[in-house]
C-alpha positions as CSV (number, residue, x, y, z in Angstrom):
1,M,112.1,56.7,63.4
2,T,112.0,54.8,60.1
3,I,111.6,51.6,62.1
4,L,108.9,52.5,63.8
5,L,107.0,54.2,60.9
6,L,107.8,50.9,58.7
7,S,106.6,48.9,61.5
8,L,103.2,50.4,61.6
9,Y,103.0,50.5,57.7
10,I,103.9,46.5,57.7
11,G,101.1,45.9,60.5
12,V,98.5,47.6,58.7
13,L,99.4,46.2,55.4
14,V,99.4,42.5,56.8
15,Y,96.3,42.9,59.0
16,D,94.1,44.7,56.1
17,L,95.3,42.2,53.4
18,L,94.4,39.2,55.3
19,F,91.7,40.6,57.4
20,R,90.2,43.6,55.6
21,R,90.2,45.5,59.0
22,V,92.9,48.0,60.4
23,P,93.3,47.5,64.0
24,N,92.3,50.6,66.2
25,R,95.0,49.4,69.0
26,L,97.9,49.6,66.3
27,L,96.4,53.0,65.3
28,L,96.2,54.0,68.9
29,F,99.5,52.9,70.0
30,F,100.9,55.0,67.2
31,L,99.1,58.1,67.9
32,V,100.0,58.0,71.7
33,L,103.7,57.4,70.7
34,H,103.6,60.5,68.3
35,L,102.2,62.4,71.1
36,A,104.6,61.7,73.6
37,W,107.4,61.8,71.1
38,L,106.1,65.1,70.1
39,A,105.5,66.3,73.8
40,V,109.3,65.5,74.8
41,T,111.4,66.5,71.8
42,G,109.3,69.0,69.9
43,H,108.8,66.9,66.8
44,G,106.9,63.7,66.3
45,I,107.8,60.2,65.0
46,G,107.6,61.2,61.5
47,G,110.2,64.6,62.1
48,I,107.6,67.4,62.1
49,D,106.5,69.9,64.4
50,G,103.3,70.1,66.1
51,W,101.7,72.4,64.1
52,Q,102.4,70.7,60.9
53,S,101.0,67.4,62.6
54,L,98.1,69.2,63.8
55,I,97.1,70.5,60.2
56,G,98.1,66.9,58.5
57,G,95.8,65.2,60.6
58,T,92.9,67.6,60.5
59,V,93.4,67.6,56.6
60,G,93.2,63.6,56.3
61,L,90.8,63.3,58.5
62,A,88.5,65.9,56.7
63,L,89.3,64.5,53.4
64,F,88.4,60.9,54.5
65,I,85.4,61.1,56.5
66,P,83.1,62.5,53.8
67,L,84.1,59.2,51.9
68,Y,83.2,57.1,54.8
69,A,80.2,58.9,55.2
70,L,79.4,57.7,51.8
71,R,80.4,54.3,52.2
72,A,83.3,54.7,49.7
73,M,85.7,54.0,52.5
74,G,86.0,52.0,55.7
75,A,86.5,53.4,58.9
76,G,90.1,52.0,59.2
77,D,91.0,53.8,56.4
78,A,89.8,56.9,57.1
79,K,91.7,56.8,60.6
80,F,94.8,55.5,59.0
81,F,94.7,58.3,56.5
82,A,94.5,60.8,59.7
83,L,97.1,59.1,61.3
84,L,99.6,59.4,58.3
85,G,98.8,63.0,58.2
86,L,99.5,63.5,61.8
87,L,102.8,61.4,61.5
88,L,104.0,63.0,58.2
89,G,102.1,66.3,58.0
90,P,99.9,67.6,54.8
91,Q,102.5,67.5,52.6
92,Y,102.8,63.5,51.7
93,L,98.5,63.2,51.8
94,I,98.3,63.9,48.5
95,P,101.0,61.9,46.9
96,L,99.7,58.8,49.6
97,W,96.6,59.4,48.1
98,L,97.5,59.2,44.4
99,I,99.7,56.1,45.1
100,G,97.4,54.3,47.2
101,S,94.4,55.1,44.8
102,L,96.3,53.9,41.7
103,L,97.4,50.5,43.6
104,A,93.5,50.1,44.7
105,G,92.4,50.8,41.3
106,V,94.7,48.1,39.9
107,H,93.3,45.6,42.3
108,A,89.7,47.2,41.3
109,V,90.3,46.1,37.6
110,A,91.7,42.5,38.7
111,I,88.4,42.1,40.6
112,Y,86.4,43.1,37.7
113,L,88.2,41.0,35.1
114,S,88.1,38.1,37.5
115,R,84.6,38.5,38.0
116,Q,83.9,38.6,34.1
117,G,86.0,35.6,33.4
118,M,88.6,37.7,31.7
119,M,91.5,36.5,33.8
120,Y,91.3,33.0,32.7
121,L,92.3,34.2,29.1
122,L,96.0,35.0,30.2
123,P,98.3,32.0,30.2
124,G,98.4,30.1,33.3
125,M,96.0,32.4,35.3
126,S,93.2,29.8,35.5
127,W,95.9,27.4,36.9
128,A,97.1,30.1,39.3
129,I,93.5,31.3,40.6
130,E,92.5,27.7,41.2
131,K,95.7,26.6,43.1
132,I,95.0,29.8,45.2
133,T,91.5,29.4,46.0
134,D,91.6,25.8,46.9
135,N,94.9,26.5,49.4
136,A,93.8,25.9,52.8
137,L,95.4,29.1,54.2
138,Y,93.6,31.2,51.9
139,Q,90.4,29.4,53.0
140,R,91.4,30.3,56.7
141,M,91.6,33.7,55.9
142,C,88.7,34.3,53.8
143,H,86.7,33.0,57.0
144,A,88.6,35.0,59.4
145,R,87.3,38.3,57.5
146,Q,84.0,37.2,57.9
147,G,82.4,38.0,54.8
148,R,84.5,41.4,54.4
149,Q,85.2,41.7,50.6
150,G,86.2,45.0,50.2
151,I,89.6,46.3,48.2
152,P,92.4,46.9,51.4
153,Y,92.9,50.5,50.6
154,A,94.7,50.9,53.9
155,A,97.2,48.5,52.9
156,Y,97.5,50.3,49.6
157,L,98.0,53.8,51.7
158,A,100.4,51.6,53.8
159,I,102.7,50.9,50.5
160,A,102.5,54.2,49.5
161,A,103.8,55.7,52.5
162,A,106.8,52.9,52.7
163,L,107.9,54.0,49.0
164,T,107.4,57.8,49.7
165,M,109.6,57.2,53.1
166,L,112.0,55.5,51.2
167,Y,112.0,57.9,48.2
168,K,112.6,60.6,50.7
169,Q,115.5,59.2,52.4
170,G,117.0,58.2,49.1
């Protein structure tokens, strides 16, 4: 089960970082897989029973739908958080939210500092930023985003989920 969950986290991480989107097909695939596993074995791919899964998914959706409605969160972020609640249960939602928000906050500060020209005060940062933004791969990635510039919150939730999973097993 760890490999399945890790593949979900990696898929969301990579896709959200590169394209600032969370693919519905990936989320739907894991939703169907989880429900099928739950029906056959009595527990989902995250190891929780049906009631914990239902509560986690409902709480995850209830917490992020208002943020989506206020345009503080993307639809993919809200759907992914609800899926995490469904897969892992409600007990993991607060740690995932805190870790994901901390990582997103660091990202937001970095964006703010770069827009204020303050990143250039750090030694070598000017050179690094120039090399990255001039890179053809970076240019293609920006083009593929089709103007989407938000913080990849689902990617940070995926990192938080992977860290939480590793901590739980260790």
